[in-house]
C-alpha positions as a Markdown table, in Angstrom:
| # | Residue | x | y | z |
|---|---|---|---|---|
| 1 | Met | 0.0 | 0.0 | 0.0 |
| 2 | Cys | 1.2 | 3.5 | -0.7 |
| 3 | Leu | 0.0 | 6.1 | 1.7 |
| 4 | Ala | 0.2 | 9.9 | 1.6 |
| 5 | Val | 1.9 | 10.5 | 4.9 |
| 6 | Pro | 2.5 | 13.8 | 6.8 |
| 7 | Gly | 6.0 | 14.6 | 7.6 |
| 8 | Lys | 8.1 | 17.5 | 9.1 |
| 9 | Val | 10.8 | 19.2 | 6.9 |
| 10 | Leu | 14.1 | 18.9 | 8.7 |
| 11 | Asp | 16.4 | 20.3 | 6.0 |
| 12 | Ile | 16.2 | 21.7 | 2.5 |
| 13 | Glu | 18.9 | 21.7 | -0.3 |
| 14 | Asp | 19.2 | 22.2 | -4.0 |
| 15 | Arg | 20.3 | 19.0 | -5.8 |
| 16 | Asp | 21.1 | 19.5 | -9.5 |
| 17 | Gly | 18.4 | 22.1 | -9.8 |
| 18 | Thr | 15.8 | 20.2 | -7.8 |
| 19 | Arg | 14.7 | 21.4 | -4.4 |
| 20 | Met | 14.9 | 18.4 | -2.0 |
| 21 | Ala | 14.1 | 18.0 | 1.6 |
| 22 | Thr | 14.9 | 15.7 | 4.4 |
| 23 | Val | 11.6 | 14.8 | 6.0 |
| 24 | Asp | 10.8 | 13.1 | 9.3 |
| 25 | Phe | 7.7 | 10.8 | 9.3 |
| 26 | Gly | 7.3 | 10.1 | 13.0 |
| 27 | Gly | 10.9 | 8.8 | 13.4 |
| 28 | Val | 11.5 | 7.6 | 9.9 |
| 29 | Val | 13.6 | 10.0 | 7.8 |
| 30 | Lys | 13.4 | 10.1 | 4.0 |
| 31 | Glu | 14.4 | 12.3 | 1.1 |
| 32 | Val | 11.5 | 14.2 | -0.6 |
| 33 | Cys | 11.1 | 16.3 | -3.7 |
| 34 | Leu | 9.7 | 19.8 | -3.1 |
| 35 | Glu | 8.9 | 20.7 | -6.7 |
| 36 | Tyr | 5.1 | 20.8 | -6.1 |
| 37 | Leu | 5.6 | 23.0 | -3.0 |
| 38 | Pro | 8.5 | 25.3 | -3.8 |
| 39 | Asp | 7.9 | 27.6 | -0.9 |
| 40 | Leu | 7.8 | 25.0 | 1.8 |
| 41 | Gln | 10.2 | 25.8 | 4.6 |
| 42 | Val | 12.2 | 23.9 | 7.3 |
| 43 | Gly | 9.9 | 23.2 | 10.3 |
| 44 | Glu | 6.7 | 23.0 | 8.2 |
| 45 | Tyr | 4.7 | 19.9 | 7.6 |
| 46 | Ala | 3.6 | 18.4 | 4.3 |
| 47 | Ile | 1.6 | 15.4 | 3.0 |
| 48 | Val | 4.1 | 13.3 | 1.0 |
| 49 | His | 3.2 | 10.6 | -1.5 |
| 50 | Val | 5.7 | 8.5 | -3.5 |
| 51 | Gly | 8.5 | 10.9 | -2.6 |
| 52 | Phe | 6.8 | 14.2 | -3.5 |
| 53 | Ala | 5.5 | 16.8 | -1.0 |
| 54 | Leu | 2.0 | 17.5 | -2.3 |
| 55 | Gln | 0.2 | 19.7 | 0.3 |
| 56 | Arg | 1.2 | 21.8 | 3.2 |
| 57 | Leu | -0.3 | 20.7 | 6.5 |
| 58 | Asp | -0.6 | 22.3 | 10.0 |
| 59 | Glu | 1.4 | 20.6 | 12.8 |
| 60 | Glu | -1.6 | 19.4 | 14.8 |
| 61 | Ser | -3.2 | 17.7 | 11.9 |
| 62 | Ala | 0.1 | 16.1 | 11.0 |
| 63 | Arg | 0.6 | 14.8 | 14.5 |
| 64 | Gln | -2.9 | 13.4 | 14.7 |
| 65 | Thr | -2.6 | 11.7 | 11.4 |
| 66 | Leu | 0.8 | 10.2 | 12.3 |
| 67 | Glu | -0.6 | 8.9 | 15.6 |
| 68 | Leu | -3.6 | 7.4 | 13.9 |
| 69 | Phe | -1.4 | 5.7 | 11.2 |
| 70 | Glu | 0.9 | 4.4 | 14.0 |
| 71 | Asn | -2.0 | 3.0 | 16.0 |
| 72 | Leu | -3.4 | 1.2 | 12.9 |
| 73 | Gly | 0.1 | -0.2 | 12.1 |
| 74 | Met | 0.1 | 1.7 | 8.8 |
| 75 | Leu | 3.5 | 3.4 | 9.4 |
| 76 | Gln | 5.1 | 0.0 | 10.0 |
| 77 | Glu | 3.5 | -1.3 | 6.8 |
| 78 | Glu | 4.6 | 1.7 | 4.8 |
| 79 | Phe | 8.1 | 2.2 | 6.3 |
| 80 | Gly | 8.9 | -1.0 | 8.1 |
| 81 | Asp | 11.7 | -3.4 | 7.2 |
| 82 | Pro | 10.5 | -5.5 | 4.3 |
| 83 | Trp | 12.7 | -8.4 | 5.3 |
| 84 | Glu | 11.2 | -8.5 | 8.8 |
| 85 | Gln | 7.7 | -8.3 | 7.3 |
| 86 | Ala | 8.4 | -11.2 | 4.9 |
| 87 | Ala | 9.9 | -13.3 | 7.6 |
| 88 | Ala | 6.8 | -12.7 | 9.8 |
| 89 | Glu | 4.5 | -13.5 | 7.0 |
| 90 | Ala | 6.4 | -16.7 | 6.2 |
| 91 | His | 6.0 | -17.8 | 9.8 |
| 92 | Gly | 2.3 | -16.8 | 10.0 |
| 93 | Thr | 2.9 | -14.1 | 12.6 |
| 94 | Asp | 1.4 | -10.7 | 13.0 |
| 95 | Ser | 3.9 | -7.9 | 12.4 |
| 96 | Leu | 1.5 | -5.0 | 12.4 |
| 97 | Asp | 2.8 | -3.9 | 15.8 |
| 98 | Gly | 6.3 | -3.7 | 14.4 |
| 99 | His | 7.6 | -6.7 | 16.2 |
| 100 | Ala | 7.9 | -10.2 | 14.7 |
| 101 | Asp | 7.9 | -13.2 | 17.0 |
| 102 | Gly | 11.0 | -15.1 | 17.9 |
| 103 | Ala | 10.8 | -17.4 | 15.0 |
| 104 | Ala | 10.7 | -14.6 | 12.5 |
| 105 | Arg | 13.6 | -12.8 | 14.2 |
| 106 | Glu | 15.5 | -16.1 | 14.1 |
| 107 | Ala | 14.8 | -16.4 | 10.4 |
| 108 | Gln | 16.5 | -13.1 | 9.8 |
| 109 | Arg | 19.8 | -14.2 | 11.4 |
Protein backbone atom coordinates (compact mmCIF):
# COMPACT_ATOMS: atom_id res chain seq x y z
CA MET A 1 0.00 0.00 0.00
CA CYS A 2 1.24 3.50 -0.71
CA LEU A 3 0.00 6.10 1.75
CA ALA A 4 0.17 9.86 1.60
CA VAL A 5 1.91 10.48 4.92
CA PRO A 6 2.49 13.75 6.77
CA GLY A 7 6.05 14.63 7.62
CA LYS A 8 8.10 17.47 9.08
CA VAL A 9 10.76 19.16 6.93
CA LEU A 10 14.12 18.95 8.69
CA ASP A 11 16.43 20.29 6.00
CA ILE A 12 16.21 21.67 2.46
CA GLU A 13 18.86 21.68 -0.25
CA ASP A 14 19.15 22.15 -3.99
CA ARG A 15 20.31 19.01 -5.78
CA ASP A 16 21.13 19.45 -9.46
CA GLY A 17 18.44 22.12 -9.82
CA THR A 18 15.81 20.17 -7.84
CA ARG A 19 14.68 21.36 -4.42
CA MET A 20 14.90 18.39 -2.04
CA ALA A 21 14.09 18.02 1.65
CA THR A 22 14.95 15.65 4.45
CA VAL A 23 11.59 14.83 6.05
CA ASP A 24 10.77 13.11 9.34
CA PHE A 25 7.73 10.81 9.30
CA GLY A 26 7.33 10.10 13.00
CA GLY A 27 10.87 8.79 13.40
CA VAL A 28 11.49 7.56 9.85
CA VAL A 29 13.56 10.03 7.81
CA LYS A 30 13.36 10.09 4.00
CA GLU A 31 14.37 12.35 1.12
CA VAL A 32 11.46 14.16 -0.55
CA CYS A 33 11.13 16.28 -3.68
CA LEU A 34 9.66 19.76 -3.11
CA GLU A 35 8.91 20.67 -6.74
CA TYR A 36 5.14 20.81 -6.09
CA LEU A 37 5.61 22.98 -2.96
CA PRO A 38 8.54 25.25 -3.83
CA ASP A 39 7.88 27.65 -0.92
CA LEU A 40 7.80 24.95 1.81
CA GLN A 41 10.22 25.83 4.64
CA VAL A 42 12.19 23.94 7.30
CA GLY A 43 9.92 23.17 10.26
CA GLU A 44 6.73 23.02 8.21
CA TYR A 45 4.69 19.87 7.58
CA ALA A 46 3.55 18.44 4.28
CA ILE A 47 1.64 15.44 3.02
CA VAL A 48 4.06 13.27 1.03
CA HIS A 49 3.20 10.60 -1.51
CA VAL A 50 5.73 8.51 -3.45
CA GLY A 51 8.54 10.87 -2.56
CA PHE A 52 6.81 14.16 -3.46
CA ALA A 53 5.52 16.78 -1.03
CA LEU A 54 1.99 17.48 -2.28
CA GLN A 55 0.25 19.70 0.26
CA ARG A 56 1.18 21.85 3.25
CA LEU A 57 -0.34 20.69 6.55
CA ASP A 58 -0.58 22.26 9.99
CA GLU A 59 1.40 20.63 12.80
CA GLU A 60 -1.60 19.44 14.84
CA SER A 61 -3.22 17.70 11.85
CA ALA A 62 0.11 16.09 10.96
CA ARG A 63 0.62 14.78 14.52
CA GLN A 64 -2.93 13.42 14.75
CA THR A 65 -2.61 11.66 11.39
CA LEU A 66 0.79 10.16 12.27
CA GLU A 67 -0.60 8.93 15.59
CA LEU A 68 -3.60 7.36 13.87
CA PHE A 69 -1.40 5.68 11.23
CA GLU A 70 0.90 4.38 13.98
CA ASN A 71 -2.01 2.97 16.00
CA LEU A 72 -3.37 1.22 12.91
CA GLY A 73 0.06 -0.22 12.05
CA MET A 74 0.10 1.65 8.78
CA LEU A 75 3.46 3.37 9.36
CA GLN A 76 5.11 0.00 9.96
CA GLU A 77 3.49 -1.30 6.78
CA GLU A 78 4.61 1.74 4.80
CA PHE A 79 8.11 2.25 6.25
CA GLY A 80 8.90 -1.01 8.06
CA ASP A 81 11.69 -3.39 7.25
CA PRO A 82 10.49 -5.50 4.28
CA TRP A 83 12.73 -8.41 5.34
CA GLU A 84 11.17 -8.46 8.80
CA GLN A 85 7.69 -8.32 7.30
CA ALA A 86 8.44 -11.15 4.85
CA ALA A 87 9.88 -13.32 7.63
CA ALA A 88 6.85 -12.66 9.82
CA GLU A 89 4.45 -13.52 6.99
CA ALA A 90 6.39 -16.69 6.19
CA HIS A 91 5.99 -17.81 9.78
CA GLY A 92 2.34 -16.81 10.03
CA THR A 93 2.92 -14.10 12.62
CA ASP A 94 1.36 -10.69 12.98
CA SER A 95 3.93 -7.95 12.40
CA LEU A 96 1.53 -4.98 12.44
CA ASP A 97 2.82 -3.89 15.81
CA GLY A 98 6.32 -3.70 14.35
CA HIS A 99 7.62 -6.74 16.23
CA ALA A 100 7.90 -10.16 14.69
CA ASP A 101 7.89 -13.16 17.02
CA GLY A 102 11.04 -15.05 17.93
CA ALA A 103 10.78 -17.44 14.97
CA ALA A 104 10.66 -14.55 12.49
CA ARG A 105 13.60 -12.81 14.18
CA GLU A 106 15.52 -16.07 14.12
CA ALA A 107 14.83 -16.42 10.39
CA GLN A 108 16.51 -13.06 9.84
CA ARG A 109 19.79 -14.24 11.41
